[in-house]
C-alpha positions in Angstrom: -26.5 -31.3 122.9 -28.5 -34.4 121.6 -27.5 -35.9 118.3 -31.2 -36.2 117.2 -31.3 -32.4 117.0 -28.6 -32.5 114.3 -30.6 -34.5 111.8 -33.3 -33.3 109.5 -35.2 -34.6 106.5 -37.1 -37.8 105.8 -35.5 -41.2 105.7 -38.3 -42.3 103.4 -37.3 -39.7 100.8 -33.6 -40.8 101.1 -34.5 -44.5 100.5 -36.5 -43.6 97.4 -33.9 -41.2 96.0 -32.7 -42.3 92.5 -29.6 -41.3 90.6 -30.2 -38.7 87.8 -27.3 -39.6 85.6 -27.3 -41.9 82.6 -25.0 -44.8 81.9 -21.6 -43.6 80.6 -21.3 -44.1 76.8 -19.3 -46.9 75.4 -18.2 -50.3 76.6 -15.6 -50.8 79.4 -12.3 -52.3 78.3 -9.5 -54.3 79.6 -7.7 -53.7 82.9 -4.1 -52.5 82.5 -1.5 -53.3 85.1 -0.8 -51.0 88.0 -1.1 -47.3 87.3 1.6 -44.7 87.4 1.0 -41.7 89.6 0.1 -39.6 86.6 -2.5 -42.1 85.4 -4.0 -42.3 88.9 -4.4 -38.5 89.0 -5.8 -38.1 85.5 -6.7 -41.5 84.0 -8.0 -41.5 80.4 -10.5 -43.9 78.9 -9.0 -45.9 75.9 -11.1 -47.9 73.6 -9.3 -50.8 71.8 -11.1 -52.9 69.3 -12.8 -56.1 70.5 -9.9 -58.3 69.5 -7.4 -56.4 71.4 -9.7 -56.1 74.4 -10.1 -59.8 74.4 -6.4 -60.4 74.2 -5.7 -57.9 77.0 -8.3 -59.7 79.2 -6.4 -63.0 78.8 -3.1 -61.3 79.7 -4.6 -59.7 82.7 -6.0 -63.0 83.8 -2.6 -64.5 83.6 -1.1 -61.8 85.8 -3.8 -62.2 88.3 -3.0 -65.8 88.6 0.6 -65.1 89.5 -0.4 -62.5 92.1 -2.9 -65.0 93.5 -0.2 -67.5 94.2 1.7 -65.0 96.2 -1.4 -64.1 98.2 -2.0 -67.7 99.2 1.3 -67.8 101.1 -0.2 -65.9 103.9 -1.5 -68.0 106.8 -5.1 -69.1 106.4 -7.8 -70.1 108.9 -10.3 -72.9 108.6 -13.5 -71.4 107.2 -16.8 -71.8 109.0 -19.9 -71.2 106.9 -20.7 -68.2 104.8 -18.8 -64.9 105.0 -19.8 -62.1 107.3 -20.9 -59.2 105.1 -20.0 -55.7 106.4 -21.3 -52.5 104.7 -19.4 -49.2 105.3 -22.0 -46.5 105.0 -22.4 -42.8 105.6 -24.3 -40.5 103.2 -21.7 -37.8 104.0 -18.7 -37.9 101.7 -15.1 -37.5 102.7 -15.4 -39.4 106.0 -12.9 -42.2 105.1 -15.4 -44.9 104.0 -13.1 -46.1 101.3 -10.0 -45.9 103.4 -11.7 -47.9 106.1 -13.1 -50.5 103.8 -9.7 -51.2 102.2 -7.5 -51.1 105.2 -9.8 -53.0 107.5 -10.2 -55.7 104.8 -6.4 -55.9 104.4 -6.0 -56.1 108.2 -8.4 -59.1 108.2 -6.3 -60.7 105.4 -3.2 -60.2 107.5 -4.9 -62.0 110.3 -5.4 -65.0 108.1 -9.0 -64.5 106.8 -10.2 -64.7 103.2 -11.6 -61.3 102.3 -13.6 -59.9 99.3 -13.9 -56.1 99.0 -16.8 -54.7 96.9 -16.5 -51.3 95.3 -20.1 -50.1 95.0 -19.2 -46.4 94.6 -19.3 -45.0 91.0 -16.3 -42.9 91.8 -14.3 -46.1 91.9 -11.9 -44.9 94.6 -11.5 -48.3 96.2 -10.7 -49.8 92.8 -8.1 -47.1 92.1 -6.7 -47.6 95.6 -5.6 -51.1 94.6 -3.9 -49.9 91.4 -6.8 -50.6 89.0 -8.0 -47.9 86.6 -11.9 -47.9 86.8 -12.0 -46.5 83.2 -10.1 -49.5 81.8 -11.9 -52.5 83.3 -13.7 -54.9 80.9 -16.6 -55.5 83.3 -17.6 -54.0 86.6 -20.3 -54.2 89.2 -22.6 -52.3 86.8 -22.7 -55.5 84.7 -23.3 -57.6 87.8 -26.2 -55.5 89.0 -27.8 -54.6 85.7 -26.8 -57.3 83.2 -26.7 -60.1 85.9 -23.1 -61.0 85.0 -21.7 -63.4 87.6 -19.7 -61.4 90.2 -16.8 -63.8 89.9 -16.1 -62.2 86.4 -15.4 -58.8 88.0 -13.3 -59.9 90.9 -9.6 -59.1 90.6 -6.8 -60.4 92.9 -4.9 -57.6 94.6 -3.9 -57.4 98.2 -7.4 -58.7 98.8 -9.9 -59.9 96.2 -11.7 -56.9 94.7 -15.0 -56.6 92.9 -14.2 -53.6 90.8 -16.3 -50.5 90.0 -16.5 -48.2 87.0 -18.2 -44.9 86.2 -20.9 -47.0 84.5 -22.2 -47.6 88.1 -23.5 -44.0 88.0 -26.3 -45.1 85.7 -27.1 -48.3 87.6 -29.8 -46.9 89.8 -31.8 -45.7 86.7 -31.1 -48.9 84.8 -32.3 -51.0 87.8 -35.4 -48.9 88.5 -37.7 -51.2 86.5 -36.3 -54.5 87.8 -38.3 -56.6 90.2 -36.3 -57.3 93.4 -33.8 -54.5 92.5 -32.9 -54.0 96.2 -31.6 -57.6 96.4 -29.5 -57.6 93.2 -26.2 -57.4 95.2 -27.3 -60.0 97.7 -28.2 -62.5 94.9 -24.9 -61.8 93.1 -22.8 -62.4 96.3 -24.5 -65.8 96.8 -22.2 -67.2 94.1 -19.1 -66.5 96.1 -20.3 -66.1 99.7 -18.9 -69.5 100.8 -15.4 -68.7 99.6 -14.7 -65.9 102.0 -14.7 -65.1 105.7 -15.5 -61.4 105.2 -17.1 -59.3 102.5 -16.4 -55.6 102.9 -18.7 -53.3 100.9 -17.7 -49.7 100.1 -20.9 -47.6 99.4 -21.4 -44.2 97.7 -22.1 -41.1 99.7 -25.9 -41.3 99.4 -28.9 -43.3 100.6 -29.9 -44.3 97.1 -30.5 -47.7 95.6 -26.8 -48.8 95.6 -26.5 -48.2 99.3 -29.9 -49.9 99.9 -28.4 -52.9 98.0 -25.4 -52.9 100.3 -27.5 -52.7 103.5 -29.8 -55.4 102.2 -26.9 -57.8 101.6 -25.1 -57.0 104.8 -25.0 -58.7 108.2 -23.8 -55.5 109.8 -22.9 -51.9 109.1 -19.9 -49.8 110.2 -20.4 -46.1 110.0 -17.2 -44.0 109.6 -17.8 -40.5 111.0 -15.3 -37.6 110.7 -15.1 -35.9 114.0 -16.8 -32.7 112.7 -20.3 -31.3 113.0 -21.4 -31.7 109.3 -20.3 -35.3 109.2 -22.4 -36.2 112.3 -25.6 -34.7 110.9 -26.7 -37.7 108.9 -26.4 -40.3 111.6 -30.0 -40.3 112.6 -31.1 -40.4 109.0 -28.9 -43.5 108.5 -30.4 -45.1 111.6 -33.9 -44.4 110.3 -32.9 -46.0 106.9 -31.5 -49.0 108.7 -34.8 -49.4 110.6 -36.7 -49.4 107.3 -34.3 -51.9 105.8 -34.9 -54.2 108.9 -38.7 -53.9 108.5 -38.9 -54.5 104.8 -35.8 -56.2 103.4 -33.2 -57.4 105.9 -34.4 -58.1 109.5 -30.9 -59.3 110.6 -28.8 -56.3 109.7 -27.3 -54.5 112.7 -25.4 -51.3 113.4 -22.0 -52.9 114.4 -20.4 -49.6 115.3 -19.6 -46.0 114.7 -16.0 -45.3 113.9 -14.4 -41.8 114.6 -12.1 -41.0 111.7 -9.8 -38.2 110.7 -9.4 -37.4 114.3 -7.2 -34.5 115.3 -7.1 -34.7 119.1 -5.3 -31.4 119.3 -8.5 -29.5 118.5 -11.3 -28.9 121.0 -13.9 -29.4 118.3 -12.8 -33.0 117.5 -12.7 -33.9 121.2 -16.2 -32.5 121.7 -17.5 -34.4 118.6 -16.2 -37.7 120.0 -17.9 -36.9 123.4 -21.2 -36.2 121.7 -21.0 -39.5 119.9 -20.2 -41.4 123.1 -23.0 -39.6 125.0 -25.6 -40.5 122.4 -24.4 -43.9 121.1 -22.5 -45.3 124.0 -21.0 -48.7 123.3 -21.7 -48.4 119.6 -18.8 -46.1 119.3 -15.6 -48.1 118.6 -12.8 -47.6 121.1 -10.4 -47.5 118.1 -9.7 -44.1 116.7 -8.5 -43.3 113.2 -6.3 -40.3 113.5 -5.2 -38.0 110.6 -2.1 -39.2 108.8 -0.5 -38.2 105.5 0.1 -41.9 104.7 -3.6 -42.3 104.1 -3.3 -39.8 101.2 0.0 -41.2 99.9 -0.9 -45.0 99.8 -3.6 -44.9 97.0 -1.1 -43.2 94.6 1.0 -46.3 95.0 -2.1 -48.6 94.5 -1.7 -50.0 97.9 -3.3 -50.1 101.4 -1.5 -48.2 104.1 -0.7 -51.5 105.7 1.4 -52.4 102.7 2.7 -48.9 102.0 3.8 -48.2 105.5 3.4 -51.4 107.5 5.2 -50.2 110.6 3.7 -46.8 110.8 0.9 -45.4 113.1 -1.6 -45.3 110.3 -1.3 -49.1 109.7 -1.5 -49.7 113.5 -4.9 -47.8 113.7 -6.5 -50.3 111.3 -4.9 -53.4 112.9 -6.2 -52.2 116.2 -9.7 -51.8 114.7 -9.5 -55.3 113.1 -8.7 -56.7 116.5 -11.7 -54.9 118.1 -14.1 -56.0 115.3 -12.9 -59.6 115.5 -13.1 -59.5 119.3 -16.7 -58.1 119.3 -17.7 -60.6 116.7 -16.6 -63.6 118.7 -18.1 -62.4 122.0 
């Protein structure tokens, strides 16, 4: 069965799709320290006055500095030029985009590379997975893309450096719709910090709207996490068509680095057949690494940690260390 038969719809319509939600009311406020499990499950939006928000911002900055000192103890490599920018994209939700973005970024960090993760999804799951409440940040990528705030002002030091998201991002596509060069807003923002990192890993929303277009325009390569199920595989051709349009009009150098089978349950015939279909149609583009189902992937975000920190010796952590080795090996060949 050919993969092309699974796709339908127009890539042009997908590229032109705009968000239909308005910007969340009110101003974002200061970032509290790590969340409890209760806060992670049901965070509430608090609104202190300007004075308290400003004071909280200073306190948070001090805490970040302390964490930053610890982070610098890891071995580091000599940097060579600007960072490689990797976008993680698939318009299908629930395929482990966020899990892959975070854990691969942390695996790069463990290997001695400087890494920035960018949360471009209004849901803010990557932000929450590092113990930051998206409803309590002072500034987010909304301010970067719409208000042209320097991206350095929304980067927080966690396991890796993280450019945080908030629900305000849900209104970014509408707010950016009248801007000239709106597809390059993220690329321009990253230029401020691109020489500080070896890798920039961008988590995208489950759509092919303007936020994802920004990620693909800023990226050198794209990794597509694909759950080993039929519905997850449907959008691959649409995404390829979108990439072709990005190459023609915005970013000639962006390439499809690989397709990553995720949430694999090798005990089922369906999952095995899905991987076979991917390999038949995409050949060497399918990573040899496999991300198998593991409960640790669900438990780690509640602790505000990657699975490599939460369960460093477990199988789940090993999956992403193996993937990091494969990506680094392919990049150097």
